[in-house]
KOLFIFI-241028 format. One line per 4 residues: number of its first residue (from 1); their letters; for each residue x, y, z of N, C-alpha, C. Coordinates in steps of 0.001 Angstrom, whole numbers, plus 500000, padded with zeros to 6 digits. Layout:
BEGIN
NUM	A	X Y Z X Y Z X Y Z; ...
end
This chain:
BEGIN
1	MPQG	513103 470867 519609 512190 471259 518858 511209 471353 519780; 510119 472174 520441 509380 472210 521642 507919 471098 521344; 507715 470644 522701 506526 469158 522602 505927 469344 523872; 504795 468665 523564 504018 468834 524617 502559 469006 523907
5	RISK	501377 468613 525255 500015 468356 524942 499244 470165 524159; 499401 469138 522881 498524 470625 521758 496865 470756 522637; 496685 471980 523118 495481 472461 523817 495406 473755 523342; 494448 474455 524010 493726 475667 523302 494625 476730 524182
9	RSVD	495027 476488 525626 495715 476907 526287 497563 476775 525870; 497908 475504 525146 499613 475811 524846 499443 476355 523361; 498504 476185 522483 498252 477284 520935 498213 478686 521715; 497349 479002 522719 497353 480674 522696 498448 480866 523060
13	ALTC	499488 480390 523770 500819 480774 524437 501905 480759 523229; 501608 480204 522097 502465 479535 521272 502942 480725 520614; 504128 481592 520218 504558 482465 519680 505526 482182 518780; 506114 482679 517438 507198 482838 516917 507950 483621 517425
17	PAGK	509166 483205 517675 510357 484193 518160 510699 485385 517145; 511192 486194 517759 511928 487344 516937 513197 486878 515729; 513203 486640 514497 514121 486721 513740 513960 484709 513275; 512997 484214 513827 512368 483178 512919 511107 483350 512307
21	DREF	511251 482157 511058 509964 482340 510545 508643 481576 510582; 509023 481166 511518 507721 480033 512356 508281 479307 513840; 507348 478812 514509 507760 477860 515688 506796 476363 515879; 507173 475991 515610 506282 474517 516025 506206 473979 517374
25	LWDD	504885 473470 517741 504908 472526 518763 504097 471420 518446; 505228 470401 518715 504407 468980 518386 503842 468259 519639; 502622 467376 519429 502069 466828 520774 502772 465955 520933; 502758 465704 522290 503382 464778 523117 502714 463628 522943
29	QLAG	501298 463030 522528 500780 462408 522285 500389 461371 521351; 500120 462689 520027 499816 461750 518864 501034 462767 517845; 502090 461304 517584 503166 461630 517102 502865 462286 515239; 503185 463296 515461 503149 463466 513755 502312 464959 513675
33	FGVG	501466 465182 514956 500363 466072 514796 501240 467516 515470; 500852 468829 515176 501575 470021 515382 501051 470904 514997; 501046 472170 515478 500698 473329 515141 501839 474460 515240; 502260 475116 514105 503004 475978 513731 502298 477355 514158
37	AFPT	503311 478577 514448 502923 479764 514759 504117 480571 513727; 503340 481649 513242 504493 482387 512401 504066 484023 512650; 505412 484713 512142 505207 485985 512402 504091 486682 512160; 503140 486820 511619 501722 487366 511498 500563 487190 512361
41	GKKI	501363 486181 513204 500433 486116 514237 499387 484481 514252; 499644 483935 513009 498455 482862 512169 499084 481774 512794; 498326 480783 513385 498560 479550 513667 498105 478337 513061; 498904 477483 512585 498088 476451 511702 498760 474839 512056
45	YVAQ	497512 474380 512106 497736 473022 512572 498389 471660 511325; 499233 470972 511321 499810 470075 510751 499945 468941 511092; 499961 468013 509691 500276 466599 509999 501823 466025 509732; 502511 465793 509943 503659 465051 509086 503866 463832 509350
49	YRQH	504439 463204 508555 504872 461834 508466 505598 461756 507269; 506442 460237 507231 507551 460155 506140 506803 458860 505371; 507116 459159 503940 506923 458259 503249 507803 457806 502210; 508282 456599 501872 508991 456330 500892 510249 457275 501122
53	GRSR	510902 457056 502527 512152 457800 502856 512218 459264 502544; 510915 460410 502354 510787 461544 502390 509626 462028 503345; 510193 462911 504018 509241 463644 505126 508275 464540 504458; 507004 464537 505043 505788 465183 504199 505473 465978 505248
57	RISI	504562 467086 504933 503846 468020 505558 502449 468227 505094; 501254 468060 505759 500197 468657 505015 499591 469730 505944; 499163 470593 505835 497960 471698 506756 496860 471138 506597; 496622 471365 508423 495257 470720 508311 494253 472197 508023
61	GEHG	493959 472670 508911 493840 474115 508890 493986 475188 510232; 493516 476349 510380 494061 477203 510899 493280 477319 512061; 494125 477676 513456 493565 477834 515140 492762 478649 514666; 491740 478630 515008 490617 479555 515741 489329 479106 514464
65	RLTP	489373 478874 512941 489116 477973 512379 488342 476608 512883; 489927 476272 513271 489476 474933 513975 489926 474841 515422; 489190 473984 516602 489963 473936 517720 490903 472669 517777; 491822 472678 519015 492421 471579 518880 492169 470498 518587
69	DEAR	490913 470129 519505 490583 469023 519219 490042 468355 518090; 489588 469546 517101 488629 469108 515696 490134 468772 514674; 491042 469538 515290 492483 469273 514746 492792 468078 514691; 492878 467439 516157 493630 466563 516139 492682 465418 515741
73	SQAK	491531 465079 515793 490510 464116 514804 490868 464067 513592; 491011 465222 512805 491801 465417 511034 493102 464959 510975; 493753 465037 512260 495224 464510 512188 495150 462809 512171; 494616 462549 512861 494126 460957 512697 493976 460359 511918
77	VLLG	493017 460961 510757 492391 460324 509775 493654 460426 508726; 494272 461687 508387 495431 461754 508063 496177 460488 508222; 497053 460741 509224 497800 459735 509520 497471 458386 509578; 496122 458194 509625 495585 456807 509641 495748 456364 508168
81	QVET	495591 457420 507237 495593 456834 505437 497314 456638 505294; 497900 457129 506118 499134 456849 505595 500175 455227 505964; 499414 455274 507428 499467 453937 507684 499245 452442 506820; 498111 452973 505982 497259 452192 504818 498135 452320 503623
85	GSDP	498965 453181 503131 499754 453511 502211 499684 454310 501455; 498652 454894 501896 498262 456027 500953 499220 457598 501175; 499197 458578 500131 499834 459706 500408 499222 460763 500890; 498947 461310 501928 497011 462910 501542 498150 463891 501045
89	VQDR	499273 464223 500681 499750 465168 500212 499446 465204 498787; 500016 463903 498102 499160 463408 496590 497771 463183 496642; 497530 462428 497424 495666 462931 497256 495093 463913 497129; 495535 464900 497800 494922 466377 498142 495957 467093 496880
93	RAER	496718 466937 495974 497031 467652 494725 496237 467356 493754; 496038 465911 493828 495653 464971 492689 493709 465768 492368; 493406 465759 493958 491687 466722 493529 491899 468115 493294; 492813 469063 493787 493047 469961 493392 493243 470088 491622
97	AKET	494295 468893 491421 494848 469325 489722 493520 469383 488753; 492137 468973 489837 490985 469178 488346 490754 470414 488647; 491053 471195 489673 490631 472621 489733 491234 473765 488442; 490192 474490 487829 490487 475426 487138 490976 476479 487700
101	FRET	491933 477566 486448 492398 478695 487182 490879 479365 487833; 490201 479518 487349 488597 480146 487606 488365 479664 489022; 488393 478356 489353 487856 477836 490816 488949 478394 491748; 490041 478020 491413 491522 478478 492127 490972 480170 492782
105	SDRF	491016 480757 491912 490879 482290 492000 489729 482813 492841; 488688 481877 492311 487478 482389 493433 487910 481929 494987; 488299 480848 494776 488439 480119 496506 489568 481507 497131; 490705 481714 496346 491381 482742 496621 490863 484027 497626
109	MKEH	490058 484706 496423 489322 486124 496606 488557 485742 498223; 487935 484336 498011 486927 484057 499339 487852 483989 500496; 488489 483136 500378 489252 482964 501760 490697 483561 501822; 491147 484470 500923 492144 485159 501524 491557 486566 501120
113	VATK	491503 486992 500081 491417 488477 499939 490189 489244 500891; 489288 488078 500677 488029 489195 501382 488274 489243 503235; 489188 488432 503529 489387 488184 504918 490627 489236 505222; 491506 489443 504323 492926 490097 504384 492898 490997 503768
117	RKGR	492307 491531 502976 492646 492491 502429 491921 493665 502287; 492494 495314 502252 491246 496086 502405 490045 496223 501145; 489097 496850 501250 488040 496909 500287 488726 497000 498790; 489431 498159 498563 490097 498932 497576 490945 497522 496682
121	TQEE	491830 496972 497679 492593 496067 496935 491411 494883 496649; 490164 494563 497072 489472 493333 496706 488698 494018 495336; 488779 494986 495279 488625 495333 493703 489157 495540 492590; 490503 495944 492939 491174 496106 492181 491521 494707 491698
125	YQRL	491696 493667 492185 491832 492407 492114 491260 491728 491126; 490061 491849 491705 488566 491570 490703 488772 492144 489581; 488863 493258 489528 489061 494009 488111 490034 493344 487295; 491408 493177 487545 492131 492363 486931 491879 490931 486569
129	LDLH	491105 490095 487678 490577 489006 487225 489756 489295 485583; 488775 489914 486128 487837 489679 485196 488277 490500 483455; 489147 491296 483517 489246 492198 482412 490547 491379 481653; 491536 490800 482527 492587 490077 481862 493005 488428 481653
133	LLRS	492710 487976 483300 493227 486631 483264 491548 485521 483536; 490841 486102 483426 489638 484543 483785 489575 484913 481939; 489320 485767 481323 489131 485856 479977 489975 484575 479490; 491122 484587 479595 492369 483665 478891 492449 482467 479753
137	IGAR	492717 482655 480684 492978 481105 481298 491896 480770 482286; 490975 481330 482111 489787 481214 483266 489660 479213 483329; 489044 479255 482251 488953 477465 481925 490179 476740 481963; 491435 477104 482057 492372 476018 482106 492855 475513 483218
141	RMVD	493090 474397 483709 493067 473820 484603 494640 474077 485062; 494762 474579 486820 496030 475316 487442 497330 474018 486911; 497173 473135 487070 498261 472189 486920 498989 472382 485414; 497618 472574 484235 498587 472591 482989 498675 474068 482441
145	LTRS	498674 475195 483452 499111 476181 482977 501025 476124 482513; 501391 476996 481704 502834 476529 480901 503036 478072 481549; 504229 478333 481579 505066 479531 481252 504820 480708 479993; 504760 479758 479073 504887 480055 477738 503446 480796 477576
149	EVAR	502636 480054 477553 501339 480580 477452 500965 482095 478445; 501510 482082 480023 501322 482992 480755 501850 484458 480024; 503292 484069 479465 504184 484862 478830 503475 485581 477872; 502604 484904 477015 501680 485646 475980 500698 486128 476326
153	LHSK	500066 486175 477243 499135 486546 477961 499357 487465 478619; 500726 487788 479292 501678 489307 479477 501753 490123 478156; 502353 489135 477400 502282 490370 476133 501205 490716 475582; 500273 490107 475634 499050 490819 474926 498446 491772 475707
157	VSAS	498155 491586 476874 497711 492722 477848 499057 494459 477931; 500289 493510 477902 501241 494697 477414 500988 495755 476715; 500302 494999 475397 500412 496043 474278 499596 497362 474270; 498516 497260 475286 497441 498173 475276 497712 498952 476760
161	SPYA	498375 498359 477793 498130 498582 479618 499555 497703 479912; 500585 498356 479974 501695 497818 480471 501915 497894 481684; 501008 498530 482737 501154 498796 484139 500128 497720 484306; 499185 497326 483552 497630 496654 484196 498699 494949 483739
165	ANRA	499767 494902 482640 499918 493542 482309 500698 493458 483799; 501626 493882 484180 502401 493849 485354 501563 493530 486562; 500533 493957 486827 499875 493315 487733 498885 492405 487865; 498714 492097 486706 498029 490760 486419 499009 489894 486779
169	LALL	500299 490090 486124 501121 488784 486301 501566 488317 487872; 501700 489708 488641 501639 489741 489932 500338 488905 490364; 499274 489121 490102 498415 488568 491112 498321 487224 490567; 498454 486799 489531 498540 485304 489483 499773 484735 490088
173	SAIW	500627 485186 489903 501689 484747 490648 501250 484425 492365; 500753 485379 492633 500147 485112 494723 499048 484227 494101; 497777 484332 493215 497225 483033 493534 497881 481576 493474; 498887 481766 492393 499715 480565 492662 500356 479928 493740
177	NWAA	501070 480934 494131 501569 480957 495377 500791 480429 496956; 499593 481045 496602 498477 480806 497669 498155 479051 497803; 497780 478946 496785 497614 477415 496358 498551 476622 497075; 499926 477073 496220 501115 476603 497052 501602 475945 498132
181	KRDE	501159 476808 499166 500957 477127 500743 499986 475914 501010; 498929 475483 500395 497739 474673 501067 498698 473245 499764; 499708 473294 499487 500170 471691 498808 499284 471526 497741; 498762 472747 496868 498022 471888 495776 498816 472424 494508
185	VEFG	500114 472869 494124 500328 472795 493861 502071 473306 493885; 502984 473132 493303 504346 473080 493592 504921 474889 493821; 505285 475681 494489 506281 476371 494488 506885 476768 492914; 507981 475916 492919 508596 475950 491874 507959 475716 490031
189	DNPA	506700 475279 489864 506398 475319 488871 505284 476425 488886; 505124 477525 489133 504518 479072 489120 504950 479269 488170; 503803 479391 487094 504049 479756 485767 504273 481286 485195; 504366 481872 486518 504595 483526 486299 506275 483801 486630
193	KGIE	506866 483049 487214 508259 483144 487360 509187 483111 486068; 509731 484054 486480 510987 484380 485204 510424 485271 483927; 509061 485892 484362 508618 486327 482871 509076 487842 483115; 510153 488288 482482 509848 489460 482540 509125 490697 482668
197	RNAE	509043 491454 483446 508170 492678 483565 508541 493897 482951; 507268 494637 482725 507374 495752 481880 508114 496699 482445; 509099 497605 482045 509771 498949 482799 508838 499800 483289; 508796 500138 484320 507711 500956 485255 508462 502116 485439
201	RKRE	508172 503864 485118 508505 504811 485608 507563 505168 486389; 508113 505730 487851 507134 506392 488589 506312 507489 488162; 504905 507715 488710 504298 508363 487814 504351 509909 489045; 505492 510499 489424 504941 511549 490452 505562 512751 489921
205	RFLN	504656 513321 490119 504890 515126 489727 504662 515937 491112; 505450 516724 491037 505203 517974 492111 505031 519229 491537; 503914 519792 491881 503524 521059 491921 504720 522311 492555; 505016 523345 491741 505703 524188 492309 504604 525537 492909
209	SEEL	505568 526558 493338 504454 527659 494038 503660 528030 492789; 503852 528621 491768 503320 528598 490607 502095 528465 490202; 502263 527218 490069 500975 525913 489768 500033 525630 491123; 500673 525998 492412 499899 526036 493331 499094 527194 493109
213	SRLG	499476 528353 493093 498857 529551 493111 497655 529462 491976; 497914 529367 490538 496838 528726 489477 495575 527290 489999; 496064 526530 490768 495176 525827 491012 494404 526148 492332; 494832 527231 493064 494113 528017 494103 492993 528858 493630
217	DALR	493557 529816 492676 492465 530722 491448 491481 529903 490981; 492015 528556 490581 490662 527993 489801 489743 527371 490852; 490180 526845 492119 489390 526435 492908 488715 527204 493235; 489046 528959 493602 487972 529847 493991 486920 530369 493249
221	EAEE	487467 530304 491675 486728 530447 490821 485734 529559 490309; 485961 528122 490840 484847 527348 490431 483871 527302 491538; 484420 528158 492705 483011 527754 493851 482045 528993 493827; 482871 530075 493251 482011 531367 493465 481288 531370 491948
225	VGVP	481803 531399 491125 481193 531668 489422 481142 530626 488471; 481878 529842 489175 481905 528113 488258 483446 528483 487281; 483632 527481 486494 484709 527332 485769 484103 527235 484345; 484853 527433 483223 484307 526834 481727 483879 525681 481875
229	WEID	482454 525115 481318 482135 524189 481052 482663 523561 479799; 483405 522116 479607 483978 521664 478545 482801 520518 477972; 482018 520832 477096 480986 519662 476217 481374 518511 475451; 480865 517592 475903 481727 516074 475564 480486 516175 474146
233	AKKK	481441 516329 472895 480762 516260 471629 479957 515016 471278; 480592 514386 472148 479738 512569 471844 478629 512396 472436; 478348 513095 473021 476937 512862 474000 476016 513701 472623; 474762 513039 473049 473070 513107 472227 472850 514587 473012
237	GAKH	472885 515719 471260 472124 516394 471927 473439 517810 472254; 474690 517321 472201 475662 518108 472371 475834 519254 471482; 475196 518990 470035 475499 520188 469313 474808 521079 469215; 473500 520906 469872 472068 522032 470085 472481 522980 471540
241	TPKE	473899 522464 472233 474087 523206 473036 474285 524326 473353; 473757 525565 473940 474055 526845 474178 476158 527013 474101; 476238 527300 473451 478295 527382 473290 478420 528956 474472; 477736 529935 474684 478041 531096 475791 477554 530650 477044
245	NQRT	478618 531490 477553 478492 531212 478989 478403 529858 480019; 478916 528919 479567 478432 527594 479862 479735 527509 481064; 479207 527838 482472 479951 527598 483756 479233 526393 484349; 480356 525971 485324 479837 525213 486275 481036 525620 487382
249	KIDP	479687 525381 488645 480444 525549 490119 480404 523850 490877; 481660 524170 491672 481331 522958 492162 481134 523079 493364; 480376 521956 494061 480282 522429 495995 480922 522423 496545; 480455 523096 497913 481834 523316 498668 482305 522025 499206
253	HAAG	481554 520928 499599 482516 519369 499870 483519 519392 499036; 483377 519743 497900 484126 518913 496658 485444 520020 496732; 485286 521103 496724 486497 522328 496920 486917 522042 498286; 486186 521714 499365 486913 521781 500962 487696 520081 500627
257	AIRL	486965 519262 500154 488091 518021 499945 489231 518123 499448; 489215 518852 498190 490787 519522 497349 491128 519992 498243; 490966 520944 499118 491591 522212 499947 492590 520867 501192; 491555 519953 501804 492048 519169 502961 493705 518313 501976
261	LILT	492934 517871 501279 494047 517059 499845 495542 518017 499639; 495536 518785 499777 496425 519937 499570 497157 520521 500786; 496154 520392 501665 497243 520965 502952 497409 519871 503886; 497140 518618 503562 497424 517283 504742 498196 516363 504245
265	GARL	498432 516321 502803 499129 515153 502126 498408 513652 502469; 497216 513775 502974 496459 512661 502960 496222 511828 501954; 495545 510652 501864 495527 509944 500828 494032 510626 499880; 493312 510147 499075 491829 510369 499028 490902 509618 499609
269	REIL	491153 508478 499691 489939 507550 500611 490053 508258 501424; 491026 508508 502709 491042 508881 503769 490481 509946 504071; 490535 511102 503468 489915 512437 503652 488320 511969 503327; 488004 511079 502151 486440 510844 501811 485691 510011 502946
273	GARW	486564 509665 503105 485920 508508 504530 485875 508929 505808; 486857 510078 506164 486706 510667 507587 485484 511555 508079; 484852 511073 509111 483386 511345 510238 483991 512252 510966; 482896 512938 511251 483241 514444 511818 483524 513480 513479
277	EHVD	483061 512658 513937 483715 512338 514984 485028 511649 515128; 485885 511713 513777 487165 511756 514036 488101 512665 514248; 487412 514175 514228 488019 515214 513982 488461 515869 515464; 489300 516087 515781 489927 516682 517449 490528 518042 516537
281	FERG	489082 519076 516809 489955 519902 516715 490926 521022 517604; 490788 520374 518525 491402 520859 519770 492820 520838 519753; 493324 519419 519052 494531 519374 519143 495052 519467 518059; 493756 519366 516780 494289 519179 515474 494634 518176 514690
285	IIHL	494109 517036 514657 494375 515834 514478 493068 515144 513910; 492780 514635 512864 491971 513780 512197 492541 512425 512499; 491961 511533 513466 491853 510208 514312 491410 509001 513207; 492239 508943 512151 491336 507516 511575 491587 506102 512187
289	PDSK	490540 505579 512444 490343 503911 512564 491344 503214 512013; 490995 503406 511025 491372 502807 509784 492004 503124 508197; 493212 502816 507784 493864 503337 506629 494278 502495 505679; 495018 502519 504595 495726 501773 503918 496887 501037 504831
293	TGAK	497345 501981 506130 498478 501223 506580 497962 501340 508300; 496525 500945 508303 495943 500809 509735 495886 502268 510346; 495281 502182 511563 494890 503612 512259 495866 504786 511994; 495750 505876 512107 496507 506931 511383 495977 508319 511737
297	PIYL	497008 508900 512383 496294 510587 512749 496810 511512 511286; 495930 512038 511110 495931 513651 510020 496351 514304 510609; 497476 515222 510517 497556 516442 511336 497188 517689 510463; 496264 518211 511432 495737 519709 510617 496894 521061 511296
301	SAAA	496874 521677 509895 497708 523038 510271 496694 524107 510289; 496855 525389 511033 495712 526215 510791 494491 526239 509539; 495877 526159 508587 494812 526475 507213 493947 525534 506747; 494061 524004 507335 493296 523397 506997 492262 523084 508034
305	LDAL	492456 523469 509598 491041 523763 510271 489941 524832 510213; 490806 525483 509158 489912 526631 508892 489049 526132 507535; 489586 524930 506921 488843 524743 505373 487973 523597 506391; 488476 522816 507377 487132 521851 507653 486172 522872 508641
309	NKLP	486208 523926 509505 485385 524296 509924 484383 525147 509347; 484851 525691 507693 483793 526057 506320 483344 525130 506162; 483294 523988 506341 482356 523177 505850 481160 522792 506402; 480119 522905 505659 479057 522497 505800 478306 521541 506660
313	RIEG	477969 520863 507956 477493 520047 507847 476043 519340 507678; 475768 517997 507329 475115 517750 506557 474155 516942 507890; 472781 517454 508265 472195 516942 509149 471814 514882 508844; 472450 514406 509933 471890 512924 509473 473230 512122 508586
317	NPHV	474105 513137 508480 475216 512354 507373 476773 512594 508696; 477249 511613 508676 478292 511799 509800 479886 511777 509021; 479723 512245 507867 480956 512367 506699 480907 513645 507182; 482899 513890 506785 482763 515091 506710 482663 515932 505152
321	IPGE	482981 514579 504139 482788 515011 502853 481785 514064 502086; 480302 514527 502521 479262 513919 502379 478609 513606 500971; 478139 512421 500810 477870 512498 499046 476346 512213 498905; 475460 511851 497817 474799 512190 497628 473245 510928 498302
325	KEGA	474109 509886 498481 473236 509156 498862 472993 509445 500472; 472105 509340 501118 471888 509362 502484 472550 508888 503651; 473473 509887 504452 474184 508946 505480 475396 508403 504985; 475940 508490 503317 476973 508104 502731 477859 508815 502586
329	SRVD	479072 508947 502390 480155 509767 502047 480024 509606 500692; 481143 510907 499921 481185 510984 498366 482405 509960 498207; 481709 509771 496823 482394 508168 496081 483698 508884 495535; 483952 509722 494561 485066 509956 494222 485203 511745 493767
333	LKKP	486214 512248 493485 486176 513782 492911 486325 513915 491505; 486214 512543 490698 486709 513266 489517 486007 514156 488591; 484573 514829 488453 484141 515483 487960 484547 516876 488746; 484708 517396 489616 485258 518572 489893 486562 518872 490035
337	WAAV	487455 517455 490020 488862 517540 489496 489331 518044 488982; 488466 517209 487352 488708 517478 485706 488350 518897 485650; 487537 519555 486183 487061 520905 485959 488256 522037 486691; 488704 521581 487679 489553 522422 488406 490971 522400 487588
341	TRAA	491377 521300 487641 492988 521513 486831 492682 521628 485533; 491315 521655 484908 491254 522109 483473 491422 523384 483311; 490613 524372 484548 490638 525966 484079 491855 526192 485047; 493083 525448 485667 494375 526098 485983 495038 525892 485113
345	GLDG	494817 525083 483795 495747 524749 483044 496916 523602 483535; 496350 522599 484247 497121 521866 485107 496540 520161 484384; 496690 520015 483237 496117 519078 482394 496779 517662 482901; 496329 516471 483234 497237 515139 483582 497859 514955 484830
349	LRVH	497185 516545 485854 497465 516430 487103 496511 515107 487774; 497095 514629 488809 496622 513467 489170 495896 513978 490765; 494632 513423 491826 494604 513619 492356 495886 513338 493487; 496158 512164 493060 497664 511640 494295 498419 512767 494160
353	DLRH	498445 513454 493007 499891 514178 492948 500420 515628 494200; 498888 515947 494602 498880 516604 495708 499638 516194 496727; 499264 514593 497311 500412 514183 498158 501509 514343 497744; 501894 513897 496866 503440 514004 496268 504120 515641 496711
357	SFAS	503274 516587 496125 503509 517847 496265 503679 518169 497589; 502831 517933 498524 503130 518158 500081 504101 517678 500531; 504483 516526 500401 505686 515878 500702 507126 516919 499761; 506841 517052 498840 508091 517704 498514 508341 519185 499020
361	FGAG	507239 519670 499584 506988 521026 500172 508356 520871 501811; 507580 519835 502123 507987 519460 503386 509371 518729 503031; 510413 518333 502272 511692 517968 502008 512267 519482 501735; 511582 520154 500605 512236 521429 500518 512570 522400 501642
365	ASLG	511873 522364 502502 512123 523398 503900 512667 522314 504975; 513633 521207 504096 514211 520790 505279 513616 520188 506583; 512555 519254 506593 511795 519361 507680 512625 517620 508060; 513316 517442 507145 513614 515882 507322 512458 514534 507273
369	LPII	512947 513616 506532 512021 512484 506222 511506 511805 507160; 511917 511488 508395 511055 510921 509340 509762 511621 509379; 509948 513019 509653 509070 513817 510091 507700 513530 508985; 508531 513554 507713 507721 513813 506297 506660 512474 506599
373	GKLL	507463 511348 506327 506937 509571 506720 505774 509855 507433; 506191 510664 508949 504548 510808 509995 503502 511074 509481; 504002 512598 509024 502785 513134 507849 502018 512397 507156; 502454 512234 506493 502166 511024 505337 501548 509585 506019
377	GHSQ	501786 509141 506955 501765 507429 507800 502507 506890 506808; 503673 506649 506220 504020 505654 506236 504790 504798 506905; 504142 503213 506539 504966 502236 507487 506511 502371 507013; 506692 502553 506331 508116 501694 505826 508817 503106 505623
381	AATT	510349 503300 505884 510701 504713 505434 511354 504630 504385; 511839 503366 503574 512179 503362 502426 511246 504405 501566; 510012 504554 501702 508690 505076 501343 508811 506331 500976; 509246 506919 502017 509765 508549 502454 510885 508566 501558
385	HRYA	511694 508106 501125 513233 508167 500717 513074 509010 499353; 511918 508337 499060 511615 508893 497106 511604 510778 497405; 511404 511228 498744 511767 512521 498457 512947 513219 498786; 513914 512378 498953 515382 512383 499725 515886 514171 498862
389	HLDA	515656 513582 497198 516362 514381 496161 516111 515785 496409; 514747 516096 496841 514213 517213 497454 514572 518151 498160; 515177 517347 499284 515942 518248 499905 517213 518972 499781; 517103 520049 499490 518507 520465 498793 519398 521370 499789
393	DPMH	518480 521877 500677 519285 522797 501818 520633 522260 502811; 520661 520905 503174 521794 520507 503700 522674 520200 502451; 522276 519774 501269 523084 519681 499754 524199 521136 499886; 523518 522130 499475 523851 523234 499095 524662 524094 500400
397	RAVE	524540 523564 501707 525683 524258 502773 526786 523553 502293; 526345 522046 502742 527476 521319 502091 528368 521246 501144; 528186 521713 500167 528740 522059 499203 529384 523562 498684; 528547 524597 499860 529130 526148 499750 530394 525493 500503
401	TIGS	530054 524888 501945 531359 524571 502676 532859 524350 501968; 532657 523145 501329 533697 522396 500849 534170 523349 499640; 532863 524046 498813 533785 524819 497838 534493 526568 498390; 534216 526797 499274 534655 527823 500130 536470 527564 500897
405	TITA	536250 525683 501021 537474 525619 501487 538416 525306 500219; 538026 524939 499525 539060 524674 498051 539300 525423 497641; 538587 526843 497558 538946 527841 496955 539930 528838 497661; 539878 528889 499448 540458 529199 500223 541975 528943 499837
409	AMNR	542472 527246 499777 543284 526403 499579 544027 527028 497960; 543167 526839 497273 543956 527345 495785 544201 528921 495392; 543566 529558 496121 543522 531264 495657 544710 531624 496784; 546024 531541 496278 546966 532200 497625 546750 533361 497829
413	SAAA	546532 533973 496920 546316 535440 497527 545289 536058 498686; 544498 535251 498559 543656 535611 499431 543622 534390 500776; 544585 533886 501301 545192 532714 502049 545053 534204 503300; 544995 533611 504462 545351 534290 505510 546790 534100 505941
417	KVVK	547632 535111 506489 548988 534362 506805 549091 534207 508201; 549907 533151 508009 550592 532174 508859 550665 532538 509897; 550503 532763 511472 550842 533568 512342 552205 532849 513437; 553206 533064 513632 553813 532073 514657 553359 532391 516172
421	LDKP	553189 531286 516988 552563 531272 518271 553551 531163 518817; 554054 531896 520174 554988 531711 521238 554623 530762 522010; 555579 530192 522303 555152 528679 523088 554471 529287 524062; 553582 528616 524873 552728 528888 525892 553425 528776 527258
425	RVSA	553155 530140 527896 554438 529804 529184 553115 529031 530380; 554083 528158 531083 553509 527568 532558 553521 528103 533423; 552439 528321 534077 552537 529056 535355 553164 528477 536781; 553459 529459 537617 554418 528852 538532 553787 527486 539559
429	TLKG	552551 527980 539602 551466 527343 540478 551384 525971 539780; 551399 525644 538323 551274 524473 537482 552777 523805 538050; 553578 524804 538164 555627 524286 537715 555124 522932 538948; 554748 523672 540134 554718 523105 541429 553939 521982 541539
433	N	552890 521294 540779 551819 520477 540982 552523 518811 540059
end
């Protein structure tokens, strides 16, 4: 086990070897003081000691937030408490045991999610907390939460929203495990563990050529003359609204965004967040500095470049798809998307289904899953594998070859005659060699 003086230089140089889950460096001057490096690059200062025959380890803080000297000072305090008979791990757990689930989840959101997750993820976590978790168990102490209680909560939410129930359960489990890594609760006591999730069916829809034609017709109609406007009968004054010639046009940026989604397979937020400075017209690429999977190129076909070139630029707004607020991007495509899909007779089609359809056409053309994965910006090959069943051409070629061979073997009348070949002659030159 590596030992040496824990200093800024030695901690900065410490890395976790490939194949290991962590690597520790233990200080050679203060016994029990160490720092661990993890595959993610994170480094945590720790204090380790033995008490009542058991080895205990307690985290002090993250490198960067603490300097080596600050961590050393805290380690001396903790290890000094051990010498007087105290158990820092139990003391910390006893202190945290007073916390409610609401208090722990607040720390989780501030200390973990706000610094390590995307904005959309933060919003979704907070939504799940507000709608499903805090109302039911927010006031409960963490250590008092039971599996049966959490199971009832999951069952209650499942009655109206099975998917949300699964997401809420997963978030609760993540909060518990986060607290467990800080020695505040036990991993094995996670009340979400062992609760059966609701079955989920992948909601993937692939547009065929005829449906794409209808979508294209509806998009052009919405731009040029407008599509029929559907009145919300619940709104005040709806019954007095004229019933004839009710049509609504969508703006060119909304139409352009929908076309770019169809032609690139990009995610909605990637298109709405793109800036003109990211667009390389010469190479046909939008270089996104950040996305769900980090920095990502969006490759542009001639049709996608044409759609981009036709978009009017708004002075003072750097976004390809500008919003109503000055200098801001568009927030969503809910209203124009609803109008266009309704006019195309594609009720229930989601914006994200355009991404699936883009991939399905690539798979159907036998472009290969690695290429499709690169176009979509998948970080894991397994994510792209969902489109493997759409790559029918290799399967058709394979079954045709096998079928022809079997048919020839079974159909004797069509089989070729076997011709006996003469024994090959050996030339005089070869005989002498």
